[in-house]
C-alpha positions as a Markdown table, in Angstrom:
| # | Residue | x | y | z |
|---|---|---|---|---|
| 1 | Met | 2.3 | -5.5 | 11.7 |
| 2 | Val | 0.2 | -3.5 | 13.7 |
| 3 | Arg | -2.8 | -5.6 | 13.0 |
| 4 | Lys | -1.6 | -9.3 | 13.7 |
| 5 | Ala | 0.8 | -8.4 | 16.7 |
| 6 | Cys | 0.2 | -4.6 | 18.4 |
| 7 | Ile | -3.6 | -4.8 | 18.5 |
| 8 | Asn | -3.3 | -8.3 | 20.0 |
| 9 | Asp | -0.6 | -7.1 | 22.5 |
| 10 | Val | 2.0 | -10.2 | 21.0 |
| 11 | Ser | 5.6 | -9.5 | 21.8 |
| 12 | Thr | 7.1 | -8.2 | 18.2 |
| 13 | Ser | 10.1 | -10.6 | 19.1 |
| 14 | Lys | 8.0 | -13.7 | 19.2 |
| 15 | Val | 6.1 | -13.0 | 16.0 |
| 16 | Met | 7.7 | -14.9 | 12.8 |
| 17 | Asn | 7.7 | -13.4 | 9.8 |
| 18 | Lys | 5.7 | -15.7 | 7.8 |
| 19 | Glu | 2.7 | -14.7 | 10.3 |
| 20 | Ile | 2.2 | -11.6 | 9.3 |
| 21 | Met | 3.5 | -11.4 | 5.7 |
| 22 | Ser | 0.7 | -10.9 | 3.1 |
| 23 | Pro | 0.5 | -14.3 | 1.4 |
| 24 | Arg | 0.8 | -12.8 | -2.3 |
| 25 | Leu | 3.0 | -9.5 | -3.1 |
| 26 | Ile | 1.0 | -6.8 | -5.0 |
| 27 | Thr | 3.0 | -4.7 | -7.1 |
| 28 | Ile | 3.0 | -1.9 | -9.1 |
| 29 | Asp | 4.8 | -0.5 | -12.6 |
| 30 | Pro | 6.3 | 2.8 | -11.9 |
| 31 | Asp | 5.1 | 4.3 | -15.2 |
| 32 | Ser | 1.3 | 3.9 | -14.0 |
| 33 | Ser | -0.6 | 6.4 | -12.6 |
| 34 | Ala | -2.1 | 7.7 | -9.2 |
| 35 | Ser | -5.7 | 6.3 | -10.1 |
| 36 | Thr | -4.1 | 3.0 | -11.1 |
| 37 | Ala | -2.5 | 2.8 | -7.7 |
| 38 | Val | -5.5 | 3.9 | -5.8 |
| 39 | Asp | -7.6 | 0.8 | -7.9 |
| 40 | Ile | -5.2 | -1.9 | -7.2 |
| 41 | Met | -5.0 | -0.8 | -3.0 |
| 42 | Leu | -8.8 | -0.3 | -2.9 |
| 43 | Arg | -9.8 | -3.9 | -4.7 |
| 44 | Asn | -6.9 | -5.6 | -2.7 |
| 45 | Asn | -7.5 | -4.4 | 0.5 |
| 46 | Ile | -4.3 | -3.1 | 1.5 |
| 47 | Arg | -2.4 | 0.2 | 2.2 |
| 48 | His | 1.0 | -0.4 | 0.7 |
| 49 | Leu | 1.9 | -1.0 | -2.7 |
| 50 | Leu | 5.6 | -2.1 | -3.9 |
| 51 | Val | 6.6 | -0.3 | -6.9 |
| 52 | Ile | 8.7 | -2.6 | -9.2 |
| 53 | Asp | 11.2 | -1.9 | -12.0 |
| 54 | Lys | 10.2 | -4.5 | -14.8 |
| 55 | Asp | 13.1 | -3.6 | -16.5 |
| 56 | Lys | 15.6 | -4.7 | -14.2 |
| 57 | Thr | 14.4 | -8.3 | -13.3 |
| 58 | Glu | 11.5 | -6.8 | -11.4 |
| 59 | Lys | 13.6 | -5.6 | -9.0 |
| 60 | Pro | 11.6 | -2.9 | -5.9 |
| 61 | Ile | 12.4 | 0.3 | -6.5 |
| 62 | Gly | 10.0 | 2.4 | -3.5 |
| 63 | Met | 7.0 | 2.0 | -1.9 |
| 64 | Ile | 3.4 | 3.8 | -2.3 |
| 65 | Thr | 1.1 | 4.2 | 0.4 |
| 66 | Pro | -2.0 | 6.7 | 0.6 |
| 67 | Leu | -0.1 | 9.1 | 2.6 |
| 68 | Asp | 2.2 | 9.7 | -0.4 |
| 69 | Leu | -0.8 | 10.5 | -2.8 |
| 70 | Arg | -2.9 | 12.9 | -0.2 |
| 71 | Asp | -1.6 | 16.2 | -1.1 |
| 72 | Glu | -1.2 | 15.8 | -4.7 |
| 73 | Gly | -3.9 | 18.6 | -5.7 |
| 74 | Phe | -5.8 | 15.6 | -8.2 |
| 75 | Thr | -8.4 | 17.6 | -9.8 |
| 76 | Asp | -10.9 | 14.4 | -10.6 |
| 77 | Glu | -12.7 | 14.0 | -7.3 |
| 78 | Gly | -13.4 | 10.3 | -7.6 |
| 79 | Leu | -9.9 | 9.8 | -7.4 |
| 80 | Arg | -9.8 | 12.2 | -4.1 |
| 81 | Asp | -12.5 | 10.5 | -2.5 |
| 82 | Ala | -10.8 | 7.3 | -3.3 |
| 83 | Ile | -7.4 | 8.4 | -1.6 |
| 84 | Glu | -9.4 | 9.8 | 1.3 |
| 85 | Glu | -11.0 | 6.3 | 1.9 |
| 86 | Leu | -7.4 | 5.2 | 1.8 |
| 87 | Ser | -6.0 | 7.8 | 3.8 |
| 88 | Met | -8.4 | 7.0 | 6.6 |
| 89 | Tyr | -6.6 | 4.0 | 8.0 |
| 90 | Tyr | -3.8 | 6.3 | 9.2 |
| 91 | Lys | -6.1 | 8.7 | 11.4 |
């Protein structure tokens, strides 16, 4: 929304969802690791990752953003750097 409507000073009431939505939905399983989530976000250049419950007909159960991962105290320096790279979008 910010990149496609607000930055271009377009009234959000005049923008259709299909004009701003991603062409395909990228999801993750709730049992996946934080490093997997970060990897998916970086590979797909996304900042929001939909968590789906595959046991219940792929029902959405949450959303992961870089802000969710920032203060988790990860010891892996590469993972911390990747999370920081993702978090730069929010500064």
